[in-house]
N, C-alpha and C positions, 0 to 999 in steps of 0.2 A: 952812732945810729946810723943806716944804710938810707940811701936814695931814696928806695924803694919805699922803706917802710915811711920816710918823709912824706911821700907825695901820695900814698893810701890816706895818711891822716890829714892830710890837707885837703883832699876832696871832698868830704862831707863840709867842710868848713867852708869850702868855695861854693857848693852847692847852698848852704843855710843862706850864705852872702847874696846870691844870686837870687832868691827868693826872697828877702829883704828889701831887695834893691827894687824888684819888682811891684812888691807889695806898696813903697813908696812911691814909684814912677807910673804904674800901671795897674791900679787896683782893679778894676772893672774886667782886664786880661785874667788876672788871678783868681776873681770871682767865677770868670767862665771858664777856665781849666779844672776848677775844684767840682763845678757843678758838672762839668762833663766826666770828669773822673767817676763820680757818685752816680750819675746816671748807665756810665758802664757796668759798674758793680752792680747794679740792680738789675739789668740785662742778662749779666752773666749769672747770677742767683737764679733769676727765672727759669734760664736756659736749663741750669743742672734740675732744677725741680721737676722739668718740661722730660728731661730725661731720667726720671726716676719713676715715672708715672706707670701703675701697675699695666700691664698690657693685658687687654679685653681680646679673646678670640672675635673673628671676625669671617662670616661664610664665605666660600667661595663665588667668585663672580656665577651668575645666573649661565652666561654663556657656557660655561664647563657641564652644568647639569643638561642645557638643552643638548649639546654635542653627545652625551651620557644615553639621552633619551633617543635621539635618533640612530645610533649606534646600536641600540638593543631593540629597533625596530623589528627586522628582519628575523633576528633568532624569538623575539615575541617580549612585549611589556607585560605580558602574562604566559602562563604554561598551564598546561592541562597536562592531567595525570590519572589513570585508573588504576585505585589501590583499594582493595579488601573490599569489594564492591561498591564501592564510592568513588566519583569524580571529584577529584580534587584540582583548584583552580588557585594557581601561586600568584602572588602580585610583588614577587619578591625585588625585580629590578626596578618598579617604581619607588616601592617602600625605600630605597636606598636614595632616592632624591628627595624625602620627605620635608627635608631642611627649606628647599625652596618652592614645595608645591602649596598649594590653599586646598585641592581637590582632588580626588581619582574617582572620575565620573564612569559607570559602566552598565550595561545592560545585556541581559541574556536572553538569546533568542529574537531580538529586537534591534531597532535602532534608537528607542526611547532616551535612552542615557540617564535613567529615571532613579539610580541608586547610587551611593557612595561607600567606598572603602574607606576605613579609618587610617589615619595618617597617626605616625606615632610623635611623642614629644620630642622637638629638635634639643639637641644638645651641641651647641657651636663648635666646642671642642672636638666632637666625634661628629661630622654633619654628613658621613655617608655611611656609618652603622645601623645595623637593622637592629630594632628594639630587642630587648631579651624578654620574651615574653612566652609562657610556659604553655598558655591556652591557642597560641598561634593565631588568636585574633587578627594581626597586624599580617599575617603572611599569607594565608590563603584561606579560600570558603570550600566549605565542603557540602554536595549534593548529592542526591539519588545518582546511581551510574547511569551514563546516557543522556542526563540531563540536557547538558549546554551541547546544543549543536552549533553556536556561535556565540561569541562575546564581543560587543560594542564596547570600546573603550578611548576615554580622553583623559589626556592631564591638563589641569588647570596651574599654572604658576600664581608665584605671590603677589603679582600684579594684575592679577585678572585676566591675562592672556590665555587664549586655550591652545592645544596641540592639534594636530591633525587628529580627525577620529579615524581611528584602523580597527577593523573586524576582523576577529582573527576566529580560527575555526581547530579543532583537534587534529594532529598529524594521523595519517593512515596507517595501522599495524605498529603502532608505537608499543604495544605491550604497557609494562606501568611505569615505562619511561617519562619524564618531563619533557613536554615538545608543544608548540605551536606553530601554524601557518597563518601567513596574511591571506585573509579572502576577498577584502576592497580597504580601499583607503579613501578618505572624504575629508574636504576641507570644511571648516566649521561654517554653519549657514549664516551664524550671524555673530556678532562681538557680545563677549560674555560681559555681563554685570560686572563692574568694577567693586571689587571688595571694600569696605572700610578700614580706616587704618588699623583698628583695633582687631580685622578679623584677620589681619595679614599676618600667618606664622612669622615670617622673618623679622617684620617690624615689632611682634609681640616678644620676639628673642631679644633684638638688639636695642631695643629704645621702648619699655614698656611704660605704659601709659598712668603717671601717679595717679592712686586711687582707685582704676581699673581692677574690677575681680573678675574673675572667669568659675562659673560653675561645672560641675563634672556633664559633660555631655550624658544626653540617654543614649544608649544601646542602637535605637532607630535612626539618631543622627548622622552616627558615623563621624564624626567631626574627631578634631585634633584634639588629646588632653589638654589641660591646662598648663599653662608655663608659669612654675613657679618662680 
């Protein structure tokens, strides 16, 4: 038998001997070592389970949406279009931000902000997508030709904070092209009311309240559809 084979077979024997010696002379040390090994094994098992948890989509930070809102301000948060003897007003730019908005407030030919444009249901996997809606309820409103001389609008974020109030007017000689130009920009005159947790579209998507039910909104309320 070779020297290598003799050393290989002797190693386990030596380890077993060392273990028996420790048990005899230092029983407390052996117990502590055993407990440490079991603890490390449990931690490793929990870490592996955590690594295997199913990923849940998270909405982009609200700062991204605010940057988008600011970038679209000059070209228009809304767009006017004269088409087929009707005046169409598109809310497309704001609808792409619906996952981080709680309201779109607007008024026509006044500064009252007394109307609400409906927000689509948020899908965290597609946070910037426009809703697929054949009736265009979430895309534009249709008015008799030349009705809106101005449109005042404000976006309200999911935390209740309001954006600037911008007044837009139709572009001159735009034909049937979509266009809007800024008439005035105003700061909010007062803080908006803080929404309740159940009313926040982001909270309702990411951490729904157990047992909370949502009813289908009436057409006049122009609120977000229920999150299922």
